[in-house]
N, C-alpha and C positions, 0 to 999 in steps of 0.2 A: 123278272128277266124281260118278259113279252114288252114291258113299259119299256126299259134298257132299247129294244131294240126298234119299237116304233121313234124314239127319237132319235137314234142312229140313222134310219132308214127315210127320216124326213131330210137331215141334214147331207145324206147323199144325193138327193134329187137337187136338195135345195141348190148346194156351191157350188162355185163354178173358177176356183183361182187356186194357182198351184206356184211352187216351185222348181226350177229343173237342175241338178248337181251332176257335173262332168265325173264321169267313170274315170281311172285311171286304168292303164293293160295291164298293172300286176300293183294291189293294195299292199300295202305290208302289214296295216295290223290283222288282216286275214290270216297272215303266218302268224301272228301274234296268240291267236287264237285255237290255231292248227299245234303249235306247240302245247297250249295248254291241253288238249287233245290228247298227244302222244304222252304228258303226263299223269295225268288223271282221268284212266280210263273207266273211273268207277262214278264221275258227275257227269255224263255226256248230258245227260238232261238238263242241268245247270249253264252249262256251256255253250248248249244252244239256245238257251233263254238270254245269254250274253250277248253271245251273235246275232240275233235280234235286235237286240237294243243297242249294241253300235251298229248296225246297218243301218236301223231307223234313222240315227242320226250320219250317218255319211249321207245319207236321202236328202237329210231336211238340218243341212250344218249352221253353226249359230255364228253371231261377228262377233272376231275378236274383239272390238271395239268397245260391246259394251255388256259381255258374256261378262255375268258374277264368277262368284268361287265356288259353289255350287254347280253351274256349271261346269266347268272347268275339271270338276270333280269326278263328271262321268265318265272322262278318259280316263281309263286306270295304269296308261302308259305315263304321265307326270305326277310327279313327286311334288308334296307340298312347296318345296322351297321353289320350283319350277315354275308351278301358278302363282305363286307371291312374287315372284322375278316378270312374269307375263305381265302382271297390273300395276307392277312399277314403272314398267318399261312405259307402259299407256300414262299411267299417270304424268311421268318426265316428258315425254317426248309428245303428246298427242295422239291421236288417233295414227294407227298404222293404215300405211296407201296399200301395202300390199302384203298376202302371209309372208314371202319370206324376209320380213324384215323381223319373224322370228331369230334368223341368223344373229342377230345383233345383243340377243341375251345370254349371259354367257354361260349358264346353266342346263341350257338347251343344244343337246349334241345333235350331229345330221339325222343319226338313227331315229331319233327321235323323234324330232321335225318332220321325217316320214311317215312315222306313227300315227301325227294327227292332222296333218294335212286333208287329208278324205272328211273331216269333219268343222273346219272352221274355212270362212272366209271374212276378207278385212272393207267391211262396207260403211256405208255413211249412216250416223245416229242417229235418231230420228227426236227429232225437237219433244215430242210429249207423246205419252204413251196412247193407244187407240183405246176409244171410248169401248165398251161391251152393247152392243147394240144390233138388231137384227140387221140392219144395213148394211155396217160394216162386217159383220161376222159371214153375210154373203158374198162381197166384194173382197176381203181382206182372207177369209177362211182356205187353207188350203185340203186338198181332198187325195187317197189313196187308194185303189184298190186293184187288187192280188189276183188273180187265179191261177191256180196251180196244179199239174197233171203229172202223174210218175206211175210207171211202173214197169215189172222186167219182162223184156219178151219172150222167155222160155216158160214153161211152164213147171213151177214148183209140183210138188212129193200133195202138198196141202189143197191142191186145186183142180185134183185128178177125181176121176167118177169113181164114187163108191157103190155098192150096191145098199140098198135100202134095209138088208138085213143084219150086214157086216154096222152100218150106220147104228141101227138102232140097238146093238150091243156094245159096239164102239162108234159113241157120236164123236169124240175127240179126233177122229180119221181123218177129218176132212174142215178145212175152212168154211165160215156161213158166208164171207164175201164175196167179192167179187175181187181181179187180185190187182188193180190199181188203186194209186191215194190219190188225195183230193182234198185241197182246201181253199178258203175265199177269205180273204182280209181284206177288212174296210178300215181305216182310219180319218179322222178330222182334227186337225189342228186349228187355232188361232192365237200366233206367237205364244210363249211361253204359258197362256193361262187356259185354256180349255183345251182337251185330247179327249176324244171320244171313239171310239173303235167297237168292228166285234169281230170274229174270227171263228169258222166252222170248221172240221175234219173230218175226215175218214179215213185212219191206215189202209194199207192192202192186206185184204180178207176178212176186213170187217164189213154187215152188211151194211149198203147203201141204199138199195129198191128193193131187198127178198121180203118174204114172208114174215122172219124172225122181226126183221124191223127196218123201218122205215125215216131218210132223210140220215145227216150226221151221227158221227157217233157223240163229236166232240163239239161243245158248243161256248162260245164263250163272248160276254161285251163288259163294257166299260164306260163311264163318265168323269174326265179327272181334270179338276180346277186345280190354279194354282195363283200364287202371290195376287188375291186380293182384299189387299187391306191387312187386317189383324189375321186374315184366314192365309194360310200359307198353303193349305194342299185339302180338299176333299174327295175323297173317292168314294163311287158308287158301281156297286157290279163287283168284278174281280178286279183285284190286285194285289199287288207283292210290300210286302213290310222287311224292316230289317233294321235292327238295334245293336249298339254296342258292337263287336268282335265276334257276334254269331253264337256265342253260349248260348243261349235262350230261344233267339228266335232270326232267322233268315232265309230268304229264299233266293238270295243273290247264290251264284259257283264258288266254290269252296276255295279260298285264298292259295296260293300255291308256290311251287318254290319252282321258278323261272328265272331268267334272266334278269329280269328285273324288281329288285329288292323290295320294293317300295310295295309291292304287289300284295304282300303278306298281310298289311295292314287294311280292314275292312272302310270306307269311309265311306259308304250310300247308310242316311240314315233318315227313315221314317217312310213316307207310303210312294211307291211309284205304282202307275197303272201297268196289268199284264195282257202285253198284247203279242202273247208267242203258240205254238202248237205245245206247250208244257202242260199235261193235263195235271200235272201233280203239284209244282212247287207254286201255288199262289190260292189267297184269300178270294173267300166272294162272300160281299156285303157291303158293310160300310167303316168307312175309318177318316179321322180329321185330323188336323194338326194346326193348332193356336199358336202367333208365335207372339209377345210381347218383350220386344226390345231383346235382352240376349236369354230370354227364357221362352222355351215351348212348350206347349202339352200336347202330347197325342193318345187317341183313343179309337178303338176298333172293336168292333162285334162282325166275327166270321158264321157262316153255315154252309155245310158242305155235308153232300155225302161221301164217302172213301170208298177204292175198292180195297174190298177185302173177304179172305177166307173163313165165314163164320157161322154162326146155325144162332138159333133163337137166345142165345141165352152166351157163348165163347167168341170171340176171335182169337185165332190160332195164327197169323199172320194176316198183312197189310201187304198188298199187289199196287208197286209201284210205277209198272212200264206203261200205264194207259191204253196198252192192246186190248182186244175183246175182239178176240174173231172166231176163237171156242166155244163148245157150249158150254165146257169148264170156266173160261173167262168172263162172259156173260153171267155166271151164276153169281160170281162174283163181285159183279160191276155194281158202283151208288148202294153198297147195302148197307153202311154204317152211316149214321145223323153223327156229326162230328160239330159239337157247339164251343167256339173258340174266340176269346175276347182280353182283354188286358191294353196296357197304356204305358206312356214311356213320360218323364220329365228329364227336361232337357235343359241346362246352365250351358250356354257357350258364350267364351271372347275368343279373339285370336291365340292366345295364349293355353288358357285352361277351357277343358271341355269336364261339363261330371252330368251323368245321366242314370237315370231311376229307371229298370224294364221289370214288369211284373206282368204274368201273363196265364191265364187257366183254360180248361179244355175239357171235355168229357166226352162221350162216344154214347149218345143215347142213354139205353137202359143196358148197352153190350159190357160186358167184362173182357179185358184182353189177357188173354193166358195163354200165352205161346207150349209148343209141348216142349214138358221138362229135356233137357240137356243139359251135363255138364256146363255146357261153353255160354249157356243162357241164362245160368244163375242168376246172375242180376239184372235181367234184363226190367221192363217195365211191366209190372200185374197189377188189374186194378179197371176200374171205370173212369177214374178222374186225374188229376195229376195239374201241379202248377209249378214256376217256377218263377224266384225275381233273382235281379241280379245288380251288379253298381259298374258301370264302366266310366274311365275316367283318361285323360290325358293333359298332360304340360309339357308345349312345345317352345324354344329358344329357336333363336338363331343357326345352334349345330347341334341341339339333342331336342327327342322327342320321346317322349315316356306315353304309349297306351296299354292300353289292357283291358281285362273287367273279371270279373269275379261273378260267382253264379250258384243257387243256393237250389234244387229242387224239392218236392214236399217232402220227400225220406230224411229230409237235414245232409244228405249228398251235395259234396261241393266240386265245381269247377272253374280254375282259374287260368289265364291265357295272359301274360306280361311281355312286354317287348322296349327293349330300349335302340332307337336309331342316333348313329352319331355319324353330322356333315359336317366334318371342320372348314371343307371348298366344295365348290360347286361341281369339280372333276372329282370327288372323293365320295363313298357313303355308305356308311358299317350299319349290319342289325344284324341282334341278337333278342331271339325270342324263346320263352321259357313257357312250357301247358303243361298241365297237370288235370288230368280230367279222372273222375273218382271213377271204380267199376260200378257203381249202384248208382251214378249219377243219371240222371232221365229229364232227357228234352226231346220232346218230339219232334219238334219243330227248328233246332238248333241244325247250326248250320259250318262250322268253324276250321281253322288252322289245324289240320291233320294227317298222320295219315292214314288212319282208316274211314269209314265210312259213318260213322259217329263220335258225338262228342260222350264217349265215355272210354273207359280201361285203356288210357295211355298216358304217358309222359314221354316229353321230348324238348332237346333244345338244339335250335336250329340258330347257325350263325351265317352270314351272308356279307358280298363286300362287292363294290361297284366302281369303277372308275377309272376313269380317260388319263393316262399317264401323258400321252401325246395326241398333236391333233392327229382328227379321222381315227383314232384307234380307241376301245371300250372296252374294256376287261371286267368278268365277271365271274363270279360262284358263288357257291353255296355248299355248306356240309351240316347234315339233319341225322341226328341223334335218337334214337326213340326205344321205347318197351312197350310191351303191352302187360300189366300186370298179372293180369286174369287170362282165361281160354279162350280164344277166337275160331267161329265155326273152321270148323276143319284142323284145328291147331292146337293139341291136347295137352298144352303145357303154356305156361308164361312164357314170353319170346321177347324177342329182341331183334333190330335191325340198325341200318345205317344207308344215309346218301348221300353221293355227290355232285356236282356239277360245276365246271369251268370253261368258261364262253369267254373267244377272242370275236371282237369284230371290228373291221376295218368298213370305213365308208369314205368313198371321194366324190366329194357334192353327189350331188344326184345321178352320177353317171355308173359306178360300182360300187355293190356292197359285197361284202365275204365276211361269212365267217363259219368258225369251226368249232365245234361244241360236245364235248364228253358229259355222258352220265352214268353213272354206279350206284347199283340200288342192290343192298342186302338182306333179304328177312329169313327169318328160319320157318319152316314148314311141317309136317308128319313126314318119318321116315323108315320103312321095316329093314329093318339092319338082319341080311342074311344068316338064318341059324338062330336068330332071337326073336320070341314073341312079344316083347314090350316094341312099342314105338318110340321111337326118337325123335328129336329135333336138330334138324343140321341145316346148314346156311345155303339159300339159293341166290344166285349171283347174277346179275344183270350189267352186260355194259352196253350201251347206243353211244354209236358215236356218228354224227350229222357233217360234212361238208357241204356250203353252199356259195355259190357265184352266181350272184344276180348282176345283170349289167342293160342299164338304162339308154341308150345312143340319143335316142329322143322320146320327145311325150306319144308320140305314134308307138314305140317297137321296146320291148322288153325283150327278155330271156332270160332264165333261173335253169342252174344246172345245180342239180342237188344228190352227193351220195350218203346212204345211210348205211349201216353195219351194226348191224346186232349178234350178241353172244349171251346165252343163258348158260349158265355154268352150274349144276345139280350136285350139291357133294355125296360120295356112295361113301360106308365105311364098312368092316369087316365086323364081324363079333370079335375078334379074340382081339380085345385090349381098344376096339374101338380105330383099330389102327387103318389107312387107307388103302383102298384094295389095290393091288399090286401090277394086274392088268390093264386094269380099268378105271383109274382114278374118279373118274367124275365121271357123268352123264353130259354130254357139252351139245349145245344146240347152238348151228350157226346161222346165220343170214347177213345177204345183202341188197341195198336196191339202187339202181343209177336210175335217175329221173327227168326227163327236161320239159322246161315248160316253155312257151314263148304267147306273149300279147300284145296281140295287134289292134292297134284304134285308129285309121289313119279320119286324119281334119276333113277331107273333101266329102268322105263317103257315110251314110248314117248306118254304118252298122261297125262290132266291135265282134273280136273273134280270141281265144282263148284255149290252146291247144295242148296235151300233154299225153306224153309217153312215158312209160318207165319200163324198166326190166328188173325182176326179183328175183331169188332163190334162198330161197330158207329149208332147214332139214324139217322144221318140224311147226307146231304152234306157238313152242315156245318163245322161238328167236323171229316171229311176228314183225314185220316194217308195216308203217303206219304208210299213209298213201295222204302227201298233199297236193291236192289240186282246185281248182276253182270250181266254185259251183254257183246256182243261179243267188238271185237276192233270198233272203231271210232263209235258205235250206241249209240247216248245216249237216254233214255229215262225216264221220273220221275213219273210213273203211279201214280194216289190218288186213293185209295179204301173206299169204305163206305157202310152204311147196315153190315149182318152179313156174314160171310165165311170166305174162306180159299183160299193161292194162294202157287203154288208149283212151283219150275220152277228148273232147271237145264242145266249147261253148260258145255259142253263135248270139249276140243279139243284135235286132233289127230295131231303128229308130222309126218306128211311121211317121211320125211327127215329135212334136219337140218334148209332149207329154202323153206319149204310148209307146209303145216299145213292146215285144214280142222276143222273149230269149228261149233256148233249145239250151239242153246237152243229153248227147249220147257217150255212154260210157262203155267200153268190151273188153271183158279181163278175157283172156285164156291162158288156160293151165295146161301146160304141157305133158305132162305122166298122169294126170288124173283121171279118172272114167264119171265122177260125179261130185260136184261142188254143195258145197251146204252139209246139214245134218236134220234128222227129224223132216219134218213137213217142210221144212226149205231147204229140202235136198232138189237139185236140180241135175238132171242126167244128160250127162255130156261133158266136154272140157270147157266149154265158153258161157260166159255170160252177160246178156248186152241189157242194160236199164236208160231208160228214155224217159227224161223229165221235159216238161213246157210250160211256161208263165205268160203272161199278159201282166204290164202294168200300165196301169194307167191316170195317170195326177190331171187334177181339173178340178 
């Protein structure tokens, strides 16, 4: 790792060229990420990684006239048909003179064009590829440096002073570090072929310059090479890997149930650099892909020390939040050596793709042995495991079939298969079936599911997306699922369902309106009155969101939204399990109204984004998620409950074309609470104020 830091520091000192990108008042792709965050509460770390990847692409857009299929596939909003028609249009009509020529492509509606505009531009094509020489790298390479600082202004319980006698007996009553967050990111890029970077970060509460620790808590560095003859990719340092549909291995965010039905398919195959502050989902070592015509061979090796609760022999649980601010956290820090190795062979044509993936991993001399409980009876136990899978795809103009079938070392299987039908550019339907055995083990698996692991689940997903008339888009899905074995907190096999319907209207780039309804039902433990047994009864959740976006010009944009949430917990009596007569169900309701304003004057070197909301919920069950703009690469999706108001402002000041400073201040006020948060995060009072600062320099 030291050698990587020396290489990166040399690039930082020597390079001096950058490309700037215009920032829109309100960028619709951020709303797409926010929708994922509200729907996938358990996958925040991977969504943060997706947000980082798209933020980098927005800062470094690619040329519509030179981009290949693989580059377009980095944008999750584009379907295969849309990518094909973009390339066909380019071949038929020549280079695009403006990005708004995308309107001429039949399969691209305006909402989709709005999503991709920040990531593309229409430019001239280079007559030939530049050579990789020190002179060219100095002249044409681009550099980016970001420094971020954040903190909550009110003092939390974890930072209160405690007597030494108390800390000696209860060391976990106080955070070890300072109450601020701080990170540094540096990236160097030379067209699409060379990427290098480093990341250093400390979370709030982690020690930065204390007796217990000096320096950042997390470091990451990488050098990534691509498209050099037969060498498709070479990663040294920290990198991500994804193959197939994620049954064996994927560091991407979980394919989700949202308004874009093509999103359920994983399209990132191979290796990518790791450039986020996600401290969990990456490999550290070396990886490479060699391409010969239609064949690709990928091999990799990784060695990392993982966080876990472990002694000298056994691992009981892995720690995956990346936070080390208590004595107990630091006792779990990097104490499990993990070796991971494997590869993939892939054959791909425009119509047929087939791949074979194999992976093995072991945890040093330690043995994974979770504390025995009925729900974890089929969890992995042992020192090492392996997985092997076959993924496949067949595609025609109207049909697309794709999937993956995998097996773990204990000969348990998992399979996921989907059929997508696109009879015309304005309609698309998808059916997906998944079956993951209760004893299938995949430490790095991350596939389409309702659970957090690729295990103990069966389900059928049906999705539909259509554009019945100009400017209108209608989409929806239904997901039916069951868990054949127990889950944590659920003492019997259970089942559930989830529905979503959305209607969206767009009037060119001026007005966008949508109405979305989402329903989710899952079973959970319930103690029946006068009965000792635990019963499984359904929890029902209804969410409605209405949003109106108005952009009269490129300078100003306003967004008004209304969110409504209902959580219905069914209750029954013991006699015949009849519904309670006086209080049929425990119902929690909540709503939020919010207003966002984006302003970017063309004559002033600044941009402002303002947000205000008023929320009112009965309790945590009916919580509402906040959708507000944040700083570059800074992802958060806070939820609010009880009664209160939220205000935030993001100000960006361009000091030069290549240097800007941005700040965000957020203030939350609760009307009826005397404390905010719980445990060591408790704040005394009704107010919480957060401050974020960022310096961004391109050179």
